[in-house]
N, C-alpha and C positions, 0 to 999 in steps of 0.2 A: 646556779645549781647544776651539778653534774647530770648528764642525761641518763647514764646508767651507773649504779653503784653496786658492786659485788662485795659482800661482807662475809668472810670466813665460810665460804661455800664448800660443802662436801657433797659428793654424789657417790653412793655405795650401792651396788647391786648384789643380789643373792640373799643368803640367809642372814637374818638379824642385822639389817643394815645400820640401825642405830647403835648396836653394840660395836659394829665395825668402826663407826665414827669415833666412839669412845676409845677404842684401842689405838686408832691413829693419833688421836689427841694425846694419848699416853706414850707415844713414841714408837708404836708398831710400824713396820714397813709394809709396803704394798704387797710384796711377795709373801709375807706371813699370812695375810688375809686370803690371798689367792689359794694358798695350800689348804685352807679351810673351806673353800668353795665360795668365797666372797670376793667381789671385784670392786676395788676402789678406783673409780674412773677419774674423779676430781677430788683433790685433797687440799683443803684450807686455802681456797683461792680468794684473794682480795685485790681489787683494783677499781678504778673509776674510768668512765669514758665520757669525755667532755663534748658539749654540743659542737657540731661541725667538724669533728675529728675523725680521721681514718685510724682506727685502732686495730692493729693486726695481732692475731694470736697464732704463733708459729710453733710447730712441734712435729716430731716424727709420728708415724702411724702408731696408735695406741697410747699417745701421750695424754689424751683426754680432751683435746681441743674441740672436737665436734660435740661431745657431751656437754661441755661448758656452754657452747653456743646455744644449744637447745634449752638450756635453763634461762637464757636471756629473754626468751619470749614465752616462757611458760609451757613449752612442749614437754619438758621434764621438770619435775619438782625437786628442789634440793633436798637431800636427806637431812642436811643441817645448814644453817646460814640463811642469808637473805639476798634477794635480788631486787633492787629498787629501780623503777622506771619513772623518771620525773617525780621522784619522792614517794611513789606508791609501791608498796610491797607486793610483788606478784603472787606470792604464796597466799596472800590474804584475799585475792580476787576470786570471784565465782567463775565457774566454767564459762558461762555466757559472757562475762566481762573480759575474760581472757581471749575468747574467740573474737570479740569485737575489737579488742586491742590489736590482735594479729591481723585483722582485715583492714584496719584503718591507720594504725600508728607504727607498727613494726612489720616490715615486709622481708621476705627471705628470697634469696637468689641461689638456686641449687647448682650443683656441679654438672648434672646431666640434663640441663635445659628444662626438663619437665614440661614440654609443650604438648598440647593435645593435637594429634595428627589429623583429626577430623575437623579442626577449626583452622581458619586462615590466620595470617599473621595479625591482622587487626583484632580478630576475635580473641586470639591468645593474649594479646597485650591488654585487652579490656577485661579479661577474666576476673581479676581482683575487684574491679568496679562492679562487675555483675554479682559477685558474692556480697558486696556491700548493698546491693539493691538499687544501684543508681539507674536512672532512666537511660534508654538505649542511645538517645542523641548525645547525652553527656558522656556516656561511656566511649562512644566512637570519637568524639572530639578530643577527649583527654588522652585516649590511646593513640590517636593520630599525632598529637603533639609530642607524646613520649617517644614514639617511633622516630619522629624527626630529630629529637634530641640525640638518639643513639645512631643516627646516620642511616635509617631505613625508610626515609620518605620515598614513596613510590612502590614499596613492597607490600602494602597493606593487604592486597587481595591474593598474595602468593600463599602457597602451602608450605608447612615446615620442611617437607622432604625436598623442596626446591631450593633450600637455603644451605649454605656452608655451615660448618660447625660454629664458626665465629659469629655468623649472622644469626644463627639460632640462639646463641647466648645473648646477643643484643636484644632479641625479642624478650627473653627472660628478664633482662635488666629493665627493658621498657615497661614490662608488666608491673615490676616493683615501683618504678618511678611514677606510673600512671595513678597509683593509689595516693600519691603525695604523702606517703608515710614519713614520719620523723626519722626513723631508724631503718637502715638496711643491714640485714645480716647476710653475709656472703660466705657460704661454706664450700671452700675449694672451687670457687665458681669458674676459674679459668684453667684448672689443672687438666681437663680433658682435651684442651686445644693444642694444636701444633705450636711449637715455640714462637714462630713469627707472629701468628695470629694472637697468641697469648700476650705477647708484648704490646701488640696493637690495642688489645682490650684493656690492658693495664693503663696505657697512655690515655685511652678514651675515658676511663673511669676518673683519672686525675683531671682531665679537662672538664668533665661534667661536674666534678666536685668544686672546681673553681667558680662555676656558675650557680650551683644549687646549694652548696654548703650543707649537705646531709651529714648525719651522724652514721658512720659505717663501722661495723665490726667485721673484719675480713679474716677468714681462716685459711691458712696455707701451710704446707710442709716445705715450701721453697724459700730459702733465706734471701735469695736475690729479689724475689717477688715481694717479700716482707719489707726489705729495705727500700725498694723502689716506691712502694705504696704508702707505708706506714708513717703517720705523724709520730706515733709511739708503737712499740712492739712489746708483746708479752711472750717470752720464750717458755714453753712448757716441757717438762720432763717427768715421765712416770706419774702423771696426774697433778703434779705440783708446778707452780709458776716459779721458774728459776730466776727470772729477771724481767723487769719492766723498764723501758726507757726508749729514748730516740735511737735511730740507727747509729748515730755517732756515739751515743752513750755506750751502746752494746759493743760496738766495734773497738772503741778506745779503752773501755773499762769493763770487760766481761766480769760477771759476778762470780763465776767459778770456772773450773777446768772444762766442764761440760759446755758452757756457753762459749768459752774460748776455742774449743775444738770446732764449733760451728763456724766461727768467723775467721779462722786462721787463713783460709784461702780466698777471702773476699777481696775484691779489687778496691782498696781504700780510696783510690783516686776518683772513683765514681760514686762513693757513698759520703765521704767527708766533704764538707762545704766550707766556703770562705768564712761563714759565720762561726764554724766550730773551731777554727784555728786563729782567727783574727785577734789582735791585741788592742788595748785601749790606745788611741792616738794621743800624742802630745800636740796641742794646737796653740796657735798664736794668731793675731790679726795682722793685716798688712801694715798697720801703722806702728806696730810694736818695734821698740829698739832692741839692740842685741842683748842688753842687760836683762830685759824682761824675758826674751827668748831663752837665754841661758838658764835663768831661774826655772823656767818651765821644763827645760830638758833635764835639769838636775833632780826633778821630782821622780824621774823614771830611769833607773840604772840601765835598762835595756834599750832605751831610745837613743838613736844616733841621728835622728832627723825629726824636725817638727813640721806639721802641716799648717800651712797658712789658709785660714778659712774666711769666707765672706760673711756678710751680715746674716745670712740664712743658714750658716753652718756648712755651706758647700765648700769643698776644697778647691783652692785656686793656685796652689803652689806648695813647694817644700823648701826648707832650708836645712842644711846639714849642720851638725855640731861643729865641724871644722870651720864652716863659713861664719857661723855666729861667733866663734872664738876669735877669728881673725878680725872681724868687724869690731868686736869688743876691745881689742888691743890696738886698734888703729892700723892694722896691716891690710885692710881691704880698701881698694879704690872705690870711689863713688859714694853714694848715700849709705845711710846706716839703718834704714827701716827694712822690715821684712819684704816689703813690696819691691825694694831695690835689689835685694839679695836672692829672692826666691827663684827656683827653677819651675817652669810652668808645664813641662811635658809630662803631665800626670796621666796615669792610666787608672781608670776606675772599674769597679766590678760590684755585683750585688752579693748579698750575704748567702743567697741560695746557689750560687755558682759552685759546681763541684771542683775538686782539686784538679781534675783532668782539664776542666774548662779554664783554669787559671794559668796553665802552662804557656799558652800562646800570648796572653796579655803580659805575663811576667817577662817573656823574652823580648818584649818591645821597649822595655825601659830599664834603667839602672836604679830607679827609685823604688821605694816600697809601693805596693798596690794599695790604693785607697778603696775601702769598702763603703759604699753609700747606700742609703735607703731609697725608697721610691720617689722621695722628694728631692733627691740629690744631696741630702745632708750626710756629712762624714760620720760613720759609726764605728769604724775600725781600720786597722792597718795590718798588712801582711808583708813581712820582709821575705827576701829570697831564701834566707836561711830557714825561716819558719816553714815555708812551703816545702823545701826539700826534706826537712826533718819529719813533717807530717806524712810525706810520701814514702819515706824510707824507714821510719822507726815503728815497728809493730807494737811497741808498748804505748804509743800515743804521741800526739803532736806536742804535748807539754813536757815530755821527758827531756832532761838535760843531757847534752852530749857528753861523751867521755873524752876529755881533752888529753888524757894521759899526762906525760911530762913535758908537753910542748910549751907549757906556760900560757897558752891561749885561754882567755876567759870565755864563759858562756856568752857574754855580751859581744865579744869579738866574733865568735862563731856565728851568732844570730844575725850579725850585720854583714856577713860575708856575701 
């Protein structure tokens, strides 16, 4: 089950909001309503947030992203549509049930820290537990553990004004973590920080997520932050969601000109990953003869080499189409199994490696890069041509090169 489900949600402020929704559903534009004194903050938003996902909502000021966030925990009620949390419709909950949910199951991390200056760090981190009515000993223990998680062990008795901005934001994050809430809502939580501290906080959030597997909805106006943090990203414009997808989806296939204008200056090498450009490998076993290997290569017009894999699917070598052809026609000295023919100077990488991270490994070999999973099993292959195309072609790594009148085929270019 999805952790959060947002179904055709509208939020309209001003006079006759329900009528405003009907007009929007009939094709009226946001500006038309504004001229009549009605503000459409969120228009027909629909998406899901999965358990353990960092879902980023990105948009410029006034796009409706913060209003949308406040409907996810019941601080604002949709004018129309539904918000489901673990299958429960938030609009059907009583005020008491909503308050209990916000104190125990959905925590919020604010942009400006929201620390109490008259409480020390430990007391600030324990505040959410105090609201829940937890005993003092339990509050202090859980708050101490949360502060250690965010790197503030030893600062428990300090005061907020003794901390840097980044440290104060860590206290706010610790307060949310201490409640052990299922969902964290983060509204521009790092935007008030200096750039270096902001990047450090982003990295720490990702490290924490690897350990805690929270469901996080993160609001930002910064595209680089969205692409660094988000498992998936929703791009908002004028109250509407223009596109939902992974960073690679949005970068490679923007839904419209508006989204394309956002991503045109993004450094593709630090967003696209090996997993987003890898191709299916052609595989053979070490005992295969050249006839079997040739049949395997013939199944893929773009493949010029086959990977030799062991019993667990791990790559142990490669054989080129030329080697297989020579062995098949008796022009190759020595044995005729793939174990005899294969080259073993493989270079492997993980699917999450960025394109920038692939450049050095690619420079160390003339063979395609082998993409392996955490068990060492071969999952994909990246040729030098595919890597260069992904780095240089703004229309996406899958775009076919323009060979002009040179007579070169796409297969020949890809194997270059």
